[in-house]
N, C-alpha and C positions, 0 to 999 in steps of 0.2 A: 650318669648325667649325660655323656655323650651318646649312649644308646637311646636314652629317652628323646635326645633331639633328633636322632636319625629317624626313630619311629614318627616323631611328628611331622617331619618333612616327607616321609612316605605317605602319611595321611593326607596331607595338602596336595599332594602331586596325584593321588588317586582321583580327585575331582577333575575330571577331564570332559572335553567336549562331546556331546552326544549327537552324531550326524542325523539321527532319525527325529531329534527333537523338533516339535512343531512350533511354529511362530504364533504367537497370539496377537491377532490384530486389535489395535485400538482405534476408536472412532476419532478421525482428524479433527482437531479445532480450527487450525489453520492450513489452508491448502499450500501446496508447494509454490503456486504463483502469488501468494502472500494474502489472498482473500480469505476473510474470517468465515468458518462455518457455523454462523450464528443465525438462527430464525427466530425473529421476535414475534409473539403471539399475546393476544389479550391485553393489548395497551389501551387504556382508557383514552378517549378523546384524540386518538392518534392523528386522524386527519385534519383537525383543528390545529394541534400542536405543530404540524408540518406546514400547514398554512400559514402560521404565524411567523414561521421563518423561512419565508417564501423564497427568499435569494438563495439559501443554502439547499433548499429543496430542488430548485431548478438547476443549479451548479451539480448537484450529485445526480440528477435525472439523466435518463438516456437522451441522446440527441434528437430523437424523433418527437419525444414528449416537449423538450424545449423549444424546438422549432414550431411545433403545434401551437404552445402557448404564444410564442412571438406572433404567429399569423393570426391568432384569434384576438391578442392584445392590439395590433395596428388595424385589423379590419373592424374590430370593435369601436375602437375610437374614431376611426372615419365615419362608420355609420351613425355613431351617436352624435357626433357635432353636425354631420350632414342633416340629421332630423332637426337639430336645433335651428340651423340655418334655414331649412325649409318652413319651420314654424315662424320664424322672424319674417322672412318673405311672405307666408300666408296672411299672418296677422296685420302686416302692414299694407297688404293688398298688391304686392307686387306681381302676384300670379294672375290676377285679372287679365282676361283677354284685351281689354282696351288698353291696359297699360303695357302690353307686349308689343304694341305697334310700332314700327320703326319712327313714324312722325311724333310718337306721343311725347308730351312734355313732363311726364310723370318722372320724379326723382325718387328712385327705388333704394333699398338698405344696401343692396350688393348690385352691382351691375352685370348685366347678362346672365340673371337668374332666371331660368324659365321652366323649371321643374325640380324634381327631386335627383335626378341623375346630374343635373348641373350644379346642384347643391353639393352632391357627394364628390364631384370633381373640384369644386371650389375648397371643400373641407380637406382634401388630399393636398391641394396647393398651398393651403394656409399652414397645415401642421407640417410639412416637410420644406417649407419656404421655396417652393419651386418657381414661382414668380412669373408665371406665362404673360400676366398683364392684360388678359382678356376680361377676366372678373376682378373685382375690387370693391371694397368697403367704400361708402360715401358718408358725408357728414351728417346725412338725414336721420340716422338711427344710432342713439347713443348705445343701445344694447348690442347692436351688432359690433361696434368698436370694441366692447367689453368682451364680447364671445372671441373676437378675432385675438385679443391680447391673451385670454385665457387658453385658447387652443394652442397658441404659440408655445406658451409656457408648458402646457401638458404635453406637447409633442417633443420637446425637448427632455423632459423628465423621463418619458417612455424610451426614448432613444438611448438616453444615457443608462437606463436601468438594462436594457437588453444589450448594449455594448459591453457593460459591465460583467453581464452573465456570460457573454460568449468569450470575453478576454480571460476571465476566472476559469471557465472550463478548458481552455487551450492552454493554459500555464499552471495547471494544477500540479502541485508536486508529485501526486501519485504517479503522472506519466513517466517521470523521470526514473521511477523504480523499474521500468520495462527494460533499461540498460543496465541495471545492478543484478548480478548474477550470484547465486548460491550453487554450491555443488550438489549433484543429484543424491549422493550418499555422504554420510559421514563414516569416519573410520576410527578405529582404536588399534593403536600401537604402542610401542614403547617409545619414550624421549627422555633422555637423560636418566635411565634407569627406572622409569615410573611409567606406568600405564596412563595413557593420554588419549582422550576423545577429540577428534579434529575434524573441521570442516572448512571449506574454502570459500571466499567471497571474492568477487571481482567487478570491475567497471569498465564497460566498453568505451565510454566516452572520453575524449581528450579533456575535456572541461571537468575538474575534479569535483569530488564532494569535500568541502572545507569542515574540518572539525568533526570528522567521521568518528562515530563510536559504535561499539558492537555489544549486545547483550544476549544472553541466553537464559531462557526460563524452561524449568522442568515441570509439566504438568502429569500429574498421576494421583491416584487415590491414596488417602492416608487415613488412618484410624487414630482417633486421639485416645488420650488416657482415659477419658470418661465413656468411650465406646463409640463416639460420633464417626462417621463415616465421611469424609470430606471427598468428594468424587473427583475434583478438580482442583486440588491443591496445588499451588504454583511455588517452586523453589528456584531462587536465583542460582544460577551457575557462574562460579568465578571463571572468567575467560581473559585471555590476553593473546597477543600476537607478537612472535618474534622477540620474546622476553621482555615486551613492553606491557602496559596495562590495556584496557579496553579501547583506549584512544589510538586510532590509526592514523599513519602517513599514508594514505590510500592512493599510491600512484601505479601499483601494479596489484595483480591478484595476491591475496594473503591468505594464509592457513591460519585459521583461529583455533585456540588449543584450550581444552579443559583438562586439568591435571586430575587424574583420578587419586586423590590422596586421602587422609583421614576425613577431611572436610567435604568430601565429594558424596553425594548420595548414591553414586555407583561403586562405593569403596567396596562393599561386600557382594557384588555381582560378578559371578564368572560369566564366561562366553555362552555356557547353556542356560544360565539363569537368565542372561539378557534376552535371549531368543523367546523365553516363556513370559518375561514381564510385559505389562502393559503399560507404556508411558509415551509422552510426546515431547520433544525438544523443540520450543520456539525458538528461533534466533530473529534477532531485531537489528537492523542496521539503520542507523540516524546520522542525520548530517545536514549541512547547509549547501543548497545548490549554488555553485560558482558564478553561473550566469545570471541567475534571478535573484539571489539572496534568501530564497524561501526555503523553509525547512522540510526535509522529505524523510519518509520511513519506509524501509523495504522490510519484508518480512518472509520467512519460509519457515520450514518445520522438517523435523525427522521423526519417523517412528521407530520403534525397536528394529522393524523388519528391514530398515533402511540404513542401518549402522553395520558396517563390514568390520567384523573383528580379524585382525591380523593383516591389515592392509594399511598403506600409506598413499599419499598422493604423489603423482608423477610431476617432476619439475616441469615448468612450462615457461620459465623466464630466463633467456640467454642473451649474451652480448653479440650482435652482429657487428661484424668487422667492416663489412662492406657499406653498410647503412649508417655506421658510427653511432648505434643506440641500442638500447635494451629491447629486444624482441619480445612479445607475449604470444605464444602459441596456444590460442583459445580452443583449437581442437583437443588440446591435452586437459582442459579444464576440469573435466569429471574423471579422467583416467586415474586408476589406482594400480599400486604394485603390491602383490602378495609378499608378505615379509615374516620372518620368525617372530612369533608373538605367544607370551604364555597364555594358558587358556583358563588359569584359575583367576580369582578375584584380585583386586589390588590389594586387599588385606591379606590375602594368602601370600602373594608375591612379596610383600613387604616383610611379612614373617619369616619366609625362606630366605631371604637375603639377610636377615638379622641372625637367624640360625647359621647360615653359612659364614658369617663373619665370625660367630662365637666357635664353631666346631669346625671350621675349614672343609665344608660339605661341597663337594662337586655338583654342578648342576646337571641331573640327568636330562635324557633326551625327552622323557615323557612330559616335561614341563611347557614344550613349545609343540606347536602344530605341525 
């Protein structure tokens, strides 16, 4: 019985890390900055659907397109109402030469209208309530009074729409993600006697993310029992931080941990297997912005080539006695330290520890790098 156990242990330990193993690259679904690498094609009535939700379209568009729409909207409204004012003056006879004389007793619809240029200036003054006082409507034409009221309402609606878009663009929760950090690499090392995959998250601002939570999704191909290949099958990874669940007290950078146990999809992957496997781990940090009350979501991802086996993160939080507070050294945010870590899979390591407990087998040097 003891000989069989020893032979099994030796078999486990023969599976070692191969330095010459090539890394298989997977196409990234989520870039490191959080943008999704998704290209939408062959959408029916795409432009019509986007125009039906014009507010979101303008908020999501680049500033140059938004400002162009603003300019077209304002200039177009000024020109349209200027044309209406010119038509009112023309049909009423206000533009006749004899009615433009200084000593004329003619009562026009709008005072001091001499042509399309003055109609354009009056349109701007009416829409934006400038009130220079040179041009003004009279009681002569009811249609002029109606158009004045209509343009005032239209001007307020256009300005409210434009201000809303600018405010929404400047306060987008997406901008808050620029100060939320994810470590450049993930690491795998032992934690409490078990292999664990870890990555680090941080927040540069003093205003905190309230109710912060972290999720991790594994994306890789899966073959079903029926033979169907699911190219981008998503699996939820159980993660926690400092012994808590996925809800974070996010006041300083934290190391997020995924325990590679029997419930982990990495349980049967050794160091060399992980180098050759093709997968992507998408990490998602969500929470409420303290200053605005809006919900934000920051994303990043790790490919197999970005996971360092046999490393752990360097501590970066220390107490500063001079400043009487905890100091975070962000220059160490991505730093890792090489540590002795078994190169076998989590399943093989658990089996080795089980046999060691049963047969009192000493741990050979070949188990670690």
